[in-house]
N, C-alpha and C positions, 0 to 999 in steps of 0.2 A: 514610466508606469502607465498601465492602461487597464480598463475593465473588459473582461471577456465574458460574453453572454453565450451560454451553451444550452440550447433547448433540449429537453428530455422528451422522448417518445415512449408510449403514446399519450402520457398524461398531460403533456404540454407544460409541465413545471420547468422553471428556469433556474440554473445554477449560475450565480454571479461571482466572478473571481477577480481579485486585484492581483496582478502579477507583473513582473518586469519584462521589458522588451528584449533585453540582452540575455543570451543563453547562459552565460556565466556572469554573475553579478555578486559583488562583495565576497568573492572567493568561493562561491557555492553555485551548483546548478539547481538548487532547490527553490528558486524564486520564479520558475516557469513551469507550465504544465507540459509533460512529455507524453509521447504517443502511448506508451505502455499504461499510463494512468488512465487514459481515455479508453483503451482496450479493456482494461480490467473493470472499469465502471460499466461499460456495455455488457460485459459478461455477467456482472452482478445483477443488472436489470433483467437478464434472462434466467438468473438462478437466485431469485430472492430468498428461497427457502434455506440457502446456505447461511444466511445472516439473520433471518427473522427470529426474534426472541433470544438471540445469543449475544455474548460479550465479544466484541471484535477489537483487536489491537492492530493498528496500521503502523508499520515501520517506515521511516522516511517519508512522512506524509506530504512534505513540500507545501505547496499552496492549497492543497486539500481537495482537489477535484473528486478523486475516487471516494474518499471518506464522506464528503458532503452528499454525493449521489446516493451512497448506501444509507446514510442517515435519513435522507428525504424519501427514499423509495422502498427500502427493504426492512424497515421497522426492527432494527437491532435492539436488544435490551439495554446494551451499553456500548458506546463506541469511544475508543481511546485513540486520538490522533497523537503521533509522536514525531519528534525530530530532535536534532542536537544543536543546530545553528541558531544563535539568538535572533538574528534578523528574520530567518525563516519562521521561527516560532511566533514572532510578532505578527508577521504577515498572515500566518495560518490562523491565529486567533481572530484577526480582523475579518478573514474570509468566513470563518465559522459564524461569527456574529452577523456578518452581512447576509447570511443565508438563514437567519432566524434560529440558529442552533447555539445560542449563548450558553456558556458554562454556568453563568449566574442564574439563568432561568430554567435550566434543564439538568437533572441529575444523570441523564443518560449520555451526556457528551462531556468529554474531558480532553484537554490539550496538555501533553506532558513532555518535558525534556527527557530524552532517553539516549544516553551515550552507549553505543553498542559495545565499546571496549570496557565499560564499567558496569553494565547491567548485571545485577545479581539474581540468583534464584529467588531470593526473598522479594525483590522488587517485582519480578515477573509473576510470582505467586500472588502478590497483592492485586495486580491487575486482573488475574484470573481469566485470561482470554480463552474462549472456546475456538476462536478462529483468529489466525494471524495472517495478514496480507501485506504485500509490498509490491511496488511498481517502479521499474527503472532504477533499481538500486545496485545493479551489477554493471559497473562502468569503470572501476578502478581496482587494480590488483590489491592494493592496501585495504581498500574498503571491503573487498570480497573476503579477505581473511577474517576481518572483524565480524562480518555478517555471518559467515559459516560458523564461527564460534558461538555467536548468539543463537542461531537456529538450532545448533546442537544442544544448547542449554534448554531452550524452549521444548524441544521434542523429548529430551531426557526426563523432564520434570512433569510432563502432562500428556494427555491424549489430544492435544490441540491440533486442529486442522490448519495446515500451513500452505498458503498459495503465494507463489512468487511469479510476477509477470515481468518479462524483460524484452526490451528492444535489442536485438542482437546486432550491435554496431561493430563490435570487435569479436569475431568468432573465437579468437585465442583466449580472450578474457572470459568469455562465457563458458568455453570448454573447461578452463581452469576452475571456474566456479563449480561446475558439475563434478569435476574430478575431486575437488576438495570436499564436497558433500559426501562422495563415496568413501573418501579416506576416513571420515568420522562416522561411517555406518549409516548415512542417510541416503535413501533411494528416492526416486521420483517417477511420477507418471506425467506425460504430456496431456493436458486437458484441451479438448476441442475449443476453438475460438468462439467469440460472440456471434449471435445471429443478427441482433438488432444493430442498425447503424444510427445511433442516437446522436452522435457528436460529429461535427465536421473536422476531419483531419486526414492527412495523407496515409493511405493504407499500403503504400509501396514497401515500407520497411518490414523486415522479418521480425515478428513479435511472437513470443512463446510464453504460454502460461503453464506452470508445472505445480503439481501437488507433491509435497514431501511426506515421507513416512520412514520410520525406523524399524517397524516390525514387519514380519512376513505378511503379505496381503492375504486376506481371507478369501477362500474359494467359494 
């Protein structure tokens, strides 16, 4: 276990994270920060208006880098971190508190267990998200199937803005994700990448941010 300090620009604020050294730990990849989470956090810093004053749900929050950055810098009305692995949720709560965003002291921040295979329309309606985000969640074919089903439910029930950021490690898996989205009537647009380089990480990997929608785009 170690503490990672990531300086934010231009404010100079610092996000402190407790995370594991091992890429896979306790049967999950959710205890480390992945490149797409950093990429999405940087994009958020350049597009604060997407989150300001809105209710944001993050799927697969992991150790919380992206969500903590948005909470600290983008002034959401409410931010719901979520994951399904017990150890990840424990570490996520610790990181949220470490960065002064305790659920006990702020009504704007919540950490919730959300099983993608069991999430109901009622549960999603209670959260009432205006924006749904996820980073580095497209990595396993079985996970992709559950994710697509959940995203279909989210988009069917509301006008939520959905942003998915992925490191394309396996082009076949990522292509299958997009194909499955299309099969359930979900289209996507590729969003230009972040301008700010607020975090230190390797930028060699192919990372793509997409926005999902089910209705014809307005001209």
